Structure formats: C-alpha cells, structure tokens
C-alpha positions in Angstrom: 81.8 87.5 31.2 82.4 83.8 31.9 79.7 81.5 33.4 80.9 80.9 37.1 78.4 77.9 37.3 80.3 75.9 34.7 82.9 73.6 36.0 86.5 74.4 35.4 88.0 72.6 32.3 88.5 68.9 33.2 86.2 69.0 36.3 83.0 67.1 35.5 80.0 66.9 37.8 81.0 63.4 38.8 84.6 64.7 39.7 83.2 67.6 41.7 81.0 65.3 43.7 83.8 63.1 44.4 86.1 66.0 45.6 83.1 67.3 47.7 82.9 63.9 49.4 86.7 63.8 50.0 86.5 67.3 51.6 83.5 66.3 53.8 85.3 63.2 55.0 88.3 65.4 55.8 86.1 67.7 57.9 86.1 70.7 55.4 82.2 70.9 55.5 82.0 74.4 54.0 84.1 73.7 51.0 82.4 70.4 50.5 78.9 72.3 50.6 80.2 74.8 48.0 81.1 72.1 45.6 77.9 70.2 46.0 75.9 73.4 45.4 78.0 74.0 42.2 76.9 70.6 41.0 73.3 71.5 41.7 73.6 74.7 39.9 74.5 72.9 36.8 71.0 71.6 36.4 69.7 68.2 35.6 73.0 66.2 35.7 73.3 62.5 36.2 74.8 63.2 39.6 72.1 65.7 40.7 70.5 63.3 43.3 74.0 62.5 44.6 74.9 66.1 45.1 71.6 67.0 46.7 72.1 64.2 49.3 75.7 65.1 50.0 74.7 68.7 50.5 71.9 67.6 52.8 74.3 65.5 55.1 77.0 68.3 55.1 74.5 71.0 56.1 73.0 68.7 58.7 76.5 68.2 60.2 77.0 72.0 60.3 73.6 72.5 62.1 71.7 73.8 59.2 68.7 71.3 59.5 66.3 73.3 57.5 68.8 73.6 54.7 69.6 69.9 54.9 65.9 69.2 54.7 65.5 71.2 51.5 68.4 69.4 50.0 66.9 66.1 50.9 63.7 67.2 49.1 65.7 68.0 46.0 67.3 64.6 45.9 63.8 62.9 46.3 62.4 65.0 43.6 64.9 63.6 41.0 63.2 60.1 41.6 66.7 58.5 41.6 66.2 54.9 42.7 69.3 55.0 44.9 69.8 58.5 46.2 66.0 59.4 46.3 65.2 56.8 49.0 68.5 57.5 50.9 67.5 61.3 51.0 64.0 60.4 52.3 65.8 58.2 55.0 67.9 61.1 56.0 64.9 63.3 56.0 62.9 61.0 58.2 65.8 60.9 60.7 66.0 64.6 61.0 62.3 64.7 61.9 62.6 61.8 64.4 65.7 63.6 66.0 63.6 66.7 66.6 60.7 64.7 67.9 58.5 65.5 64.9 57.0 62.2 64.5 54.0 63.3 62.5 56.5 64.5 59.8 58.8 61.6 60.1 56.0 59.1 59.1 55.5 60.6 55.6 59.2 60.6 55.0 59.5 56.9 55.9 56.6 56.3 53.6 58.5 57.9 50.8 61.2 55.5 51.4 58.9 52.5 51.1 57.3 54.1 48.0 60.5 54.0 46.3 60.7 50.2 46.6 64.5 50.0 46.9 64.9 46.7 48.9 68.1 47.9 50.7 66.0 50.7 52.5 62.7 49.0 52.9 63.5 47.0 56.2 64.3 50.0 58.3 61.5 52.1 56.8 58.9 49.5 57.5 60.3 48.9 61.1 60.1 52.7 61.7 56.6 53.0 60.3 55.5 49.9 62.5 56.7 51.6 65.6 55.1 55.0 64.7 51.8 53.2 64.1 52.2 51.2 67.4 52.9 54.4 69.4 49.7 55.8 67.9 47.7 52.8 68.9 47.1 51.6 65.4 47.9 47.8 65.8 46.7 46.8 62.4 48.9 49.3 60.6 51.8 48.4 62.8 51.3 44.7 62.2 51.4 45.2 58.4 54.6 47.0 58.6 56.2 44.6 61.0 55.3 41.7 58.7 56.6 43.6 55.8 60.0 44.0 57.6 60.1 40.4 58.4 59.2 39.4 54.8 62.2 41.3 53.6 64.5 38.6 55.1 66.7 41.3 56.4 69.0 39.7 59.2 69.2 43.1 61.0 65.8 44.5 61.0 63.7 41.4 60.4 64.4 39.8 63.9 63.7 43.2 65.7 60.4 43.5 63.9 59.5 39.8 64.7 60.2 40.5 68.5 58.3 43.8 68.5 55.2 42.1 66.8 55.4 39.1 69.0 55.3 41.2 72.2 52.1 42.9 70.9 50.6 39.5 70.0 51.3 38.0 73.4 49.8 41.0 75.1 46.7 40.5 73.0 46.4 37.0 74.0 47.6 35.5 70.7 50.5 33.2 71.7 50.2 30.9 68.7 50.6 33.7 66.2 53.4 35.1 68.3 55.1 31.6 68.1 54.9 31.6 64.2 56.3 35.2 64.0 59.2 34.4 66.3 59.9 31.2 64.5 60.2 33.1 61.3 62.4 35.7 62.9 64.7 33.1 64.4 65.3 31.8 60.7 66.7 35.2 59.9 69.4 35.2 62.6 72.9 33.7 62.4 73.3 32.7 65.9 77.1 32.9 65.8 77.2 36.4 64.3 74.1 37.8 66.4 74.0 35.8 69.6 72.0 38.6 71.5 69.4 38.8 68.8 69.1 35.0 68.8 68.7 34.9 72.5 66.1 37.6 72.6 63.9 35.8 70.0 64.6 32.4 71.7 63.4 33.6 75.1 60.4 35.3 73.6 59.5 32.0 71.9 59.7 30.3 75.1 57.3 32.7 76.7 54.9 32.2 73.8 55.1 28.4 74.4 54.3 29.1 78.0 51.3 31.1 77.2 50.1 28.5 74.8 50.5 25.8 77.5 48.5 28.0 80.0 45.8 28.4 77.4 45.7 24.7 76.9 45.7 23.7 80.6 42.9 26.2 81.3 40.8 24.8 78.4 41.2 21.3 80.0 39.8 22.5 83.2 36.9 24.3 81.8 34.9 27.0 83.6 35.5 27.7 87.2 32.1 26.1 88.3 32.6 23.0 86.2 33.6 19.6 87.8 37.3 18.8 87.2 37.8 15.7 84.9 38.7 12.8 87.2 41.6 11.5 85.0 43.3 14.5 83.7 42.0 17.2 86.0 44.6 16.8 88.8 47.6 16.8 86.3 46.0 19.9 84.5 45.6 21.7 87.8 49.2 21.2 88.8 50.6 22.0 85.4 48.6 25.2 85.3 49.3 26.3 88.9 53.0 25.7 88.5 53.1 27.6 85.0 51.2 30.6 85.9 53.8 32.1 88.3 56.4 31.9 85.5 54.3 34.6 83.8 53.9 36.7 87.0 50.3 35.4 87.6 50.7 34.2 91.1 47.2 35.2 92.3 45.7 33.0 89.5 47.9 30.1 90.5 46.6 30.2 94.1 43.0 30.1 92.9 43.8 27.0 90.7 45.3 25.1 93.7 42.3 26.0 95.9 39.9 25.0 93.1 41.5 21.6 93.0 41.7 21.1 96.7 38.1 22.1 96.9 36.9 19.6 94.3 36.2 16.3 96.1 36.7 14.3 93.1 40.2 15.2 92.6 41.2 16.8 96.0 43.3 13.8 97.1 45.3 13.7 93.8 45.8 17.5 93.7 47.1 17.4 97.4 49.5 14.6 96.5 50.8 16.7 93.6 51.0 19.8 95.8 53.2 17.9 98.1 55.4 16.4 95.3 58.7 18.1 96.6 58.0 17.6 100.3 59.9 14.2 100.4 59.0 11.0 102.2 57.1 11.2 105.6 59.2 8.9 107.5 57.6 9.9 110.9 54.1 8.6 110.0 51.0 10.5 108.8 52.0 14.0 108.0 48.7 15.3 109.3 50.1 14.6 112.8 52.8 17.3 112.2 51.6 20.7 112.9 53.6 22.4 110.3 52.4 20.3 107.4 49.2 22.4 106.7 51.4 25.6 106.9 53.7 24.1 104.2 50.9 23.1 102.0 49.3 26.5 102.3 52.6 28.1 101.6 53.2 26.1 98.3 49.6 26.8 97.1 50.0 30.5 97.9 53.5 30.7 96.4 54.9 32.0 99.8 57.0 29.1 100.8 60.3 31.2 100.5 58.8 33.7 103.1 57.6 31.0 105.4 61.1 29.3 105.3 62.6 32.8 106.1 60.3 33.2 109.0 61.1 29.8 110.5 64.9 30.4 110.2 64.4 33.8 111.7 62.5 32.4 114.6 65.1 29.6 115.1 68.0 32.2 115.1 66.1 34.4 117.6 65.5 31.6 120.0 69.0 30.2 119.7 70.3 33.6 120.3 68.3 34.1 123.6 69.6 30.6 124.8 73.1 30.8 123.6 73.7 34.2 125.2 72.8 32.9 128.5 74.9 29.8 128.1 77.9 31.7 127.0 77.9 33.8 130.2 80.7 33.2 132.7 79.7 30.5 135.3 77.9 32.1 138.2 75.3 31.2 140.9 72.2 29.9 139.2 69.2 32.2 139.5 66.1 30.1 138.7 64.0 33.1 138.1 66.1 34.5 135.6 66.5 31.3 133.7 62.6 30.8 133.7 62.1 34.2 132.4 64.8 33.6 129.5 63.1 30.4 128.5 59.7 32.2 128.5 61.1 34.8 126.1 62.5 32.0 123.9 59.2 30.0 123.6 57.3 33.3 123.0 59.4 34.0 119.7 57.1 31.9 117.4 54.0 33.9 118.6 55.0 36.8 116.2 54.3 34.6 113.3 51.1 33.3 111.6 52.1 29.7 112.3 53.1 30.3 116.0 49.8 29.3 117.5 49.9 25.9 115.7 53.3 25.3 117.3 52.1 26.3 120.8 49.0 24.1 120.4 50.8 21.0 119.1 53.4 21.3 122.0 50.6 21.7 124.5 48.7 18.6 123.2 51.9 16.4 123.0 52.7 17.4 126.6 49.2 16.8 127.7 49.3 13.2 126.3 52.8 12.5 127.7 52.1 13.9 131.2 48.3 13.3 131.5 47.7 16.9 132.5 47.0 20.1 130.6 50.2 21.9 129.5 50.9 25.6 130.3 50.6 28.0 127.4 53.4 30.3 126.5 53.9 33.0 129.2 52.1 36.2 128.5 54.0 39.2 127.1 55.0 41.6 129.8 57.0 44.9 130.0 60.2 43.0 130.7 59.7 40.3 128.1 61.2 42.1 125.2 64.7 41.2 124.1 
C-alpha cells in the first residue's frame, strides 16, 4: 500500500506550496487547504512554516477561525524568522477582530520577540494602543517610542502622533514637540501629505501649549504683582493664546487680572483695545458702547455682541421702514408716536440697552437743558 502523504513524483513540498498559493489566489480555497495540509503532513520540511501560514490564511477566509489559529501556532512553533512573525501577526489580527484584546496582546508580543524588522513597527504600535487602552501609559510610551525608532514611514508617524497627544494631555508639550519633530522626519510630504499635515498641526499645538506655559510663568502666581515692563505683554499674549486651545474662561480671568492691577492696567487696556481703531471722536470713555466692547473682547463674546447690535438695528429699521413704505394716508400722530416708542424699546432686550438709553437721556438733557424722557414702558400693545 502506497504512502498517500508522500508527494507525487516531481512534486516537491515547495511546488505543492506554490500550487496551493495559486489555487488560493484563484478562489479555490478548499483545494488550496488540502495541498497545504499535505505539505504539513510531510513533517519538518523547509517550507513547513510557509505551508502552515498559508493554511491559516485560507481557513480564516473560509470562516474556520479556530483552525486558522491552530495553523498559525504551527507556523510560530517552527521558529522560522519570516513566516513565524507573519503567523503571529495574523493570529493577533484574528483576536483583535473578535474583540479578544487580552489574547491579541501576547500574539503581538510574539511578533516583537521574533525581532524581524519588517513586522516590528505594526506590532509595537498595536501593543502601545493596547497598553494605552488599559491605562498603562509607561508601557504604551515604550512601544510608541520603539515604533518611532524603527524609522518606518508608515507606522512611525502614527506612533509619534499618538504619543504626542498623550504627552499634551499630561501637560508635557516640550516632550511632545520632540516626538513630533522626530515623526516629521519620517514622513515624505509629497508621498504622504495627510500624515505630514496631522503631525505639523499637532506640532503647532505643542508649540502653543509651550507658549502658554512660558507666558504663565512670566506672570507668576495669581496674587503676585505683574511685572511693570513685561507683564502687560505677557497678559495680552496669554489671554489671546488661551482661546486657541479652547480655554476661554482662563483667558477672561487673565484679562481681568491685568485690568485690576494698577501697575499695568493702563497698558493692558491699551492692548485690549488694539483692534478698536482710532478714536476720532475724542475720548472713548464718552461713548457709551466702549465699555461694552472692552468687556466683550475680554470675555471673548464680541461676535455675540456684534450679532445682538445688528439684530437690534435690523429690528428698529424694520419697524420704521414698514411704516414708511405704507401708501400715503392721513397722518395719525398717535400711531406714529406708538411706532417710534416700539422702535426705541428694542435695545431694552439686551444687556447693553440701559447704557444706550442712559446715554441718550444725558445727551438730550445737556442739549435741551431739561431731563429727557425714558423709553416708553412696555404695554399690551407694544409688541411687534
């Protein structure tokens, strides 16, 4: 009786593996699996690891995940420096796909233990992310740094970005900057513009955080007096930089600190008003809206205040324009007075409305020498 495990005359294990590979590529997975199994049945041949990995991939494609994992372990057990780490890589992916991250980690570690440079970058990156998900920052950092150190242009920049994000969250922008700079060296901007852009933006954020730290250090503790020479500049730079990192509340406190410090308040106010333009009409303090604008800039609410002002202007204009557009008819003084009253009441709905009313009343008093009437009270027929 002939040995059915022996290859037919002329069919070496290498030829069987090659034929199995061709069948797999053609979609004949069952026939490919049979040939790979025949090679494995031959024992310790030079292509045993290759056949085991081939069988693992084919079985995985057919849905036999358990069988695929067994075949991966056969390939790993051979110690083959090429197919062993590839099999461990495949094994790790099957566990990750199933959400079995506690089993994926040891498989990725096997890839690292083989030491094949071709597979170290993705393995280190995967181990870093698993450790990060588990809250083990030190272990994650070691693997991220190892992935960057491989110099791989695909996985190295990703590792640099991930590590830098964690460093920024931990308040270590200088380290993040060094990591991102190393990551950028691995990227060919022309070949990978998206990867380059991500790292460049992250590097800019790291620089912003470093700047915030430096400006804060220049100011010292909250209860410390602000330096007379550099303090006003530090306050402006810090207050204008913080909102770029989503820290608007801190920015408001910085402005308030500067405006409350008698040693630098005048300089801080001048810097706060940097974009206000020239005051051609004299002292801005005589304009009722100037304090509103200053407060809006300090609070970071200037767009909202501008929207309110334009909304009020539109409302008042609409009230008057509708009456003007009516067909000519006999004038009714009572109606006109009521319409004007409704128009001048519009600003009352806003925080700055009383300032407008008071300013007008004072100007009218000065011009006429008599107290000016305040806006008519709201009434049941005052609504638009």
